[in-house]
C-alpha positions as CSV (number, residue, x, y, z in Angstrom):
1,M,3.3,141.0,35.1
2,D,3.3,137.4,33.9
3,Q,3.0,135.9,30.5
4,R,1.9,132.6,29.2
5,L,3.5,130.5,26.7
6,T,1.5,127.4,25.5
7,V,3.5,124.7,23.9
8,A,1.2,122.5,21.9
9,S,3.1,119.2,21.6
10,F,2.5,115.8,20.3
11,A,-0.5,115.2,18.1
12,L,0.2,111.6,17.0
13,L,-1.9,109.5,14.8
14,V,-2.4,106.1,16.4
15,T,-2.7,104.6,12.9
16,L,1.0,105.2,12.6
17,V,1.7,103.2,15.7
18,V,-0.4,100.3,14.6
19,A,1.2,100.3,11.2
20,G,4.6,100.4,12.7
21,G,4.3,97.7,15.2
22,A,5.6,99.5,18.2
23,S,6.8,102.8,17.0
24,R,5.4,106.1,17.6
25,R,6.4,109.6,18.2
26,A,7.2,111.2,21.4
27,S,5.1,114.2,21.6
28,E,2.4,115.5,19.6
29,R,1.5,115.1,16.0
30,P,1.6,112.3,13.3
31,V,5.0,111.0,12.3
32,P,6.5,108.0,10.8
33,P,7.6,105.3,13.3
34,P,11.2,105.3,14.6
35,P,13.6,102.4,14.0
36,A,12.5,99.3,16.0
37,G,14.0,99.2,19.5
38,D,15.7,102.5,19.4
39,S,13.9,105.4,21.1
40,T,17.0,107.5,21.9
41,A,19.8,107.2,19.3
42,P,20.2,110.7,18.0
43,A,22.1,111.3,14.8
44,P,25.5,113.0,15.3
45,P,25.2,116.7,15.7
46,A,25.4,118.7,12.5
47,A,28.5,120.7,12.1
48,R,28.4,124.0,14.0
49,Q,27.2,127.0,12.2
50,I,27.1,130.5,13.4
51,G,24.0,132.4,12.5
52,P,22.0,135.3,13.9
53,L,19.2,134.8,16.3
54,P,15.7,135.9,15.4
55,E,15.2,139.6,15.7
56,A,13.2,140.8,18.6
57,I,9.8,142.3,17.9
58,N,10.3,145.1,20.5
59,A,13.5,147.1,21.1
60,P,15.0,147.2,24.6
61,P,13.3,150.0,26.7
62,L,15.0,153.3,26.5
63,G,17.4,153.8,29.4
64,T,18.4,150.1,29.7
65,P,21.9,150.3,31.3
66,A,24.8,149.8,28.9
67,I,26.2,147.0,31.2
68,E,22.9,145.1,30.8
69,L,23.0,145.5,27.0
70,Q,26.5,144.2,26.9
71,A,25.4,141.2,29.0
72,R,22.5,140.5,26.6
73,L,24.9,140.7,23.6
74,A,27.2,138.3,25.2
75,T,24.4,135.8,25.8
76,R,23.2,136.1,22.2
77,R,26.7,135.5,20.9
78,R,27.1,132.5,23.2
79,I,23.9,131.0,21.9
80,E,24.9,131.7,18.3
81,R,28.2,130.1,18.7
82,E,26.5,126.9,19.5
83,G,25.1,126.7,16.0
84,R,23.1,123.6,15.1
85,R,24.4,121.8,18.2
86,V,21.4,123.2,20.0
87,Y,18.0,124.7,19.1
88,L,17.5,127.2,21.7
89,D,16.9,129.9,19.1
90,S,13.4,128.5,18.4
91,M,12.4,129.8,21.9
92,F,12.9,133.4,20.9
93,A,10.4,133.7,18.1
94,A,7.7,132.8,20.6
95,S,9.0,134.8,23.6
96,D,10.2,138.1,21.8
97,S,13.9,137.2,22.5
98,T,13.4,136.2,26.1
99,V,15.3,133.3,27.7
100,I,12.7,131.6,29.7
101,R,13.6,128.9,32.3
102,W,13.2,128.1,36.0
103,E,15.2,130.2,38.4
104,D,18.4,129.0,40.1
105,R,17.2,127.6,43.4
106,Q,19.3,126.6,46.4
107,R,17.3,123.4,46.5
108,R,17.2,122.1,43.0
109,V,13.9,120.4,43.1
110,L,10.8,120.9,41.0
111,T,7.6,119.5,42.4
112,V,5.1,117.6,40.1
113,R,1.5,116.9,41.1
114,F,-0.6,114.4,39.1
115,A,-4.2,115.5,39.2
116,T,-5.8,112.0,38.7
117,D,-9.4,111.4,38.0
118,S,-10.8,108.0,38.7
119,M,-13.8,108.7,36.4
120,L,-11.5,108.6,33.3
121,P,-10.8,105.4,31.5
122,D,-7.6,103.6,32.4
123,W,-6.5,106.4,34.6
124,E,-4.1,104.1,36.5
125,G,-2.3,103.1,33.4
126,A,-2.3,106.8,32.2
127,L,-0.7,107.8,35.5
128,A,2.0,105.1,35.3
129,D,2.8,106.2,31.7
130,A,3.1,109.9,32.8
131,R,5.5,108.9,35.6
132,A,7.6,107.0,33.1
133,G,7.7,110.1,30.9
134,M,8.9,112.1,33.9
135,A,11.5,109.4,34.7
136,A,13.1,110.0,31.2
137,W,14.3,113.4,32.7
138,S,15.4,112.0,36.2
139,S,18.9,112.9,35.3
140,N,18.8,116.1,33.4
141,E,21.3,119.0,32.5
142,A,19.1,121.5,34.2
143,G,20.2,120.0,37.4
144,Y,16.6,119.7,38.8
145,E,15.1,116.7,40.5
146,L,11.5,116.1,39.5
147,Q,9.8,115.2,42.8
148,E,6.1,114.0,42.9
149,T,3.9,115.7,45.5
150,T,0.2,115.9,46.3
151,D,0.6,119.6,47.2
152,S,-1.8,121.8,45.1
153,T,1.0,124.5,44.9
154,A,3.3,122.1,42.9
155,D,5.5,123.7,40.3
156,I,4.1,121.5,37.6
157,T,0.6,120.2,37.5
158,V,-0.3,117.3,35.3
159,S,-4.0,116.5,34.4
160,W,-5.8,114.3,31.9
161,S,-8.7,114.9,29.5
162,P,-10.6,112.4,27.3
163,M,-9.4,114.5,24.4
164,L,-7.7,117.8,23.8
165,G,-9.2,120.6,21.7
166,V,-7.3,119.8,18.4
167,P,-7.8,116.4,16.7
168,S,-4.8,114.1,17.1
169,Q,-3.2,116.4,19.8
170,L,-2.2,114.2,22.7
171,G,-0.4,116.7,24.9
172,I,-0.2,120.4,25.6
173,T,2.0,122.3,28.1
174,G,1.4,125.9,29.3
175,V,4.2,127.7,30.8
176,R,3.5,130.9,33.0
177,W,6.6,133.2,33.3
178,G,7.4,136.7,34.4
179,S,9.0,139.6,32.6
180,D,12.3,138.5,34.1
181,G,12.0,135.2,32.1
182,V,11.7,133.1,35.2
183,V,9.1,130.4,35.0
184,Q,6.4,130.6,37.8
185,S,4.4,127.5,37.1
186,V,3.6,124.9,34.4
187,T,0.4,123.1,33.6
188,M,0.4,119.9,31.5
189,S,-2.7,118.3,30.0
190,L,-2.5,114.8,28.4
191,A,-5.2,113.3,26.3
192,L,-6.5,109.7,26.6
193,R,-8.0,109.6,23.2
194,Q,-7.2,111.2,19.9
195,N,-10.8,111.8,18.7
196,P,-14.3,110.6,19.9
197,D,-14.1,107.5,17.7
198,S,-10.6,106.4,18.6
199,L,-9.5,103.8,21.1
200,V,-7.6,104.8,24.2
201,V,-4.2,105.9,23.3
202,P,-1.6,103.1,23.6
203,A,0.7,103.1,26.6
204,A,3.9,103.4,24.6
205,I,2.5,106.5,23.0
206,R,1.4,108.0,26.2
207,R,4.9,107.6,27.7
208,R,6.5,109.3,24.7
209,V,4.0,112.2,24.9
210,A,4.7,112.6,28.6
211,A,8.5,112.6,28.1
212,H,8.1,115.3,25.4
213,E,5.9,117.5,27.6
214,F,8.2,117.2,30.6
215,G,10.9,118.4,28.3
216,H,8.7,121.5,27.7
217,A,8.1,121.8,31.5
218,L,11.9,122.0,32.1
219,G,12.1,124.9,29.6
220,L,12.9,123.2,26.2
221,P,11.2,124.7,23.1
222,H,10.5,122.6,20.0
223,S,13.5,121.2,18.0
224,D,13.8,121.3,14.2
225,R,15.1,117.7,13.9
226,E,13.1,114.5,13.9
227,D,15.7,112.5,15.9
228,D,15.3,114.9,19.0
229,L,12.6,114.1,21.6
230,M,11.6,117.7,21.3
231,Y,10.7,117.6,17.7
232,H,7.0,118.4,17.5
233,T,6.3,115.0,15.9
234,S,9.3,113.1,16.9
235,P,9.1,109.3,17.3
236,V,11.8,109.4,19.9
237,G,11.0,108.3,23.6
238,S,13.9,109.8,25.5
239,P,16.1,112.8,25.2
240,S,18.8,112.9,22.5
241,R,22.2,114.3,22.9
242,R,21.1,117.5,21.2
243,D,18.1,117.8,23.6
244,R,20.5,117.5,26.6
245,A,23.0,120.0,25.1
246,T,20.1,122.5,24.5
247,L,18.9,122.1,28.1
248,Q,22.5,122.5,29.5
249,L,22.9,125.7,27.5
250,L,19.5,127.1,28.7
251,Y,20.6,126.7,32.2
252,A,24.0,128.2,31.6
253,V,22.6,131.6,30.6
254,T,20.7,134.0,32.5
255,P,16.9,134.1,32.2
256,G,15.4,137.3,30.8
257,P,15.3,139.5,27.8
258,I,18.3,139.4,25.3
259,R,16.9,142.1,23.1
260,T,19.6,144.4,21.8
261,P,19.5,147.6,19.9
C-alpha cells in the first residue's frame, strides 16, 4: 500500500520581486525580499529546546513487537533532543508520525528526468533554471547524487505547466511512499506564470522555486523559519545550515512509523 504526500511549495508574488530589485523567495508563496546579495546566510540556530513531537493520529497496531516500539521511542527521543536546530517534527503532522525518506541504497544516486515541452514559453530557460535549482543540492547531507536521465522510470520527474491550480503557486511536489516510510517516486510541477495575466516568472524566482522543490524531493518538509530555504515562502535561494542539519538527521534515522503507545 502506498500513500501520497503532496507538498505545495512556493507561491510567490512577482510583485515582491519587482519591488525588491532582485529578491524573491525560494519556493512558493508571497514573501518579503531577502537582503540583497545574500541567498544563503541563515541566522544562527536557536538554542536547543526539547519538546514532544506531535501525537500520532493512530496508535501502533496491536501486537507490534516490544523491540520495535523501543526503537521507535529511541527515534522520537533523538529527534526531540535536536530541538529547534532542526524542523523534522513538521513532517509528522502530515504523515501520522512516519519518517519518510528514500531508502539506503548501495549506489547513492537519485535519477531526475526533466519532461520538457517545446510548446511552452521559454522552456529552455525554465529547464536551465530547474537544473540550477537541482545544483543547489549537488552536495547534500542525504548523501545522494542527483543525476539527470531521460529514462521514464526516473526517481524524480520534473514537468512544467503554464500555471498551477492555485493563484501565485509556482511549484508543487508530490511524494509517493509506502507504509514502511520509503519514498517510491517523486513528481514535481513548476509553473511558468503566476496567473493568466502575469508575465513569465523571472529566472531568479524559478531557480529558487526549483531549489525549494528539490529539497522536498529529497524528503525535507516545510520549515517554520523564514531564513531556511524550506520555509514555505522563503526568500532564500540555497540550503541553510538548519536545512542541512534537518536533512542529515532525516537520513540518520530509520524510515517508517514512529508511533508509540
